[in-house]
C-alpha positions in Angstrom: 55.9 -92.6 -19.3 56.7 -88.8 -19.8 54.7 -85.8 -20.0 54.9 -82.4 -22.2 53.3 -79.8 -19.5 52.2 -76.2 -19.9 52.1 -73.9 -16.8 50.5 -70.5 -16.6 50.9 -67.4 -14.4 48.2 -64.7 -14.0 50.6 -62.3 -12.6 52.8 -62.5 -15.6 50.4 -63.4 -18.2 52.7 -66.0 -19.5 53.1 -69.6 -20.2 55.9 -72.0 -19.5 56.5 -75.1 -21.3 58.5 -78.2 -19.8 58.6 -81.9 -19.7 58.9 -84.3 -16.9 58.0 -87.9 -15.7 56.0 -86.6 -12.7 53.9 -83.5 -13.5 52.6 -82.9 -9.9 55.9 -83.1 -8.3 57.5 -80.8 -11.1 54.8 -78.0 -10.3 55.3 -78.3 -6.8 59.2 -77.7 -7.5 58.3 -74.8 -9.6 55.8 -73.3 -7.0 58.4 -73.6 -4.3 61.2 -71.8 -6.5 63.6 -75.0 -6.5 64.8 -73.8 -9.8 66.0 -70.3 -8.3 67.6 -69.0 -11.6 64.9 -70.4 -13.8 62.0 -68.4 -15.7 59.4 -69.7 -13.2 61.2 -68.3 -10.2 59.5 -65.0 -11.3 56.4 -65.9 -10.1 54.4 -67.7 -7.3 51.0 -68.5 -8.9 52.1 -71.1 -11.6 49.1 -73.5 -12.3 49.1 -76.4 -14.5 46.8 -75.6 -17.6 47.7 -78.7 -19.8 49.6 -81.9 -20.0 50.2 -84.3 -22.8 51.5 -87.9 -22.2 54.4 -89.2 -24.2 55.7 -92.8 -24.7 59.3 -91.4 -24.1 61.3 -88.4 -22.6 62.6 -87.9 -26.2 59.1 -87.1 -27.6 58.4 -84.9 -24.7 61.7 -82.9 -25.3 60.7 -82.9 -28.9 57.5 -81.4 -28.1 58.8 -79.1 -25.8 61.5 -77.7 -28.1 58.8 -77.7 -31.2 56.5 -75.4 -28.9 59.1 -73.2 -27.8 60.5 -72.7 -31.3 56.9 -71.4 -32.4 57.5 -68.5 -29.6 53.6 -68.1 -30.0 51.1 -67.5 -27.3 48.3 -68.3 -29.9 50.0 -71.5 -30.8 50.3 -72.7 -27.4 46.6 -71.8 -26.7 45.7 -73.6 -30.0 47.5 -76.8 -28.8 45.5 -76.8 -25.4 42.2 -76.7 -27.5 43.2 -79.4 -29.8 45.8 -81.8 -28.6 45.7 -83.7 -31.4 48.3 -81.3 -33.1 50.9 -82.8 -30.9 50.2 -86.3 -32.0 50.4 -85.0 -35.7 53.7 -83.2 -34.9 55.2 -86.5 -33.4 54.0 -88.5 -36.6 55.9 -86.2 -38.9 58.8 -86.5 -36.7 59.1 -90.2 -37.4 
């Protein structure tokens, strides 16, 4: 099992989208600034606001790239309000 996850920083008023097999561990890495040159190292108040389980890493990566291509905060918030959108995106992929 893999997960697409969305973090939010109040300080930056920004979202971060990623994928992982272990959401709790990945959040801890972001908060500990383990990725020193990554976007998430800019803030220390990241909180998990959404996660979506997928069957494969490939599906999680596909969704991550799909959302990032949209470059839209409104789209991210729409997904969080209606996760069925992601199921539809995966159906269209296959």
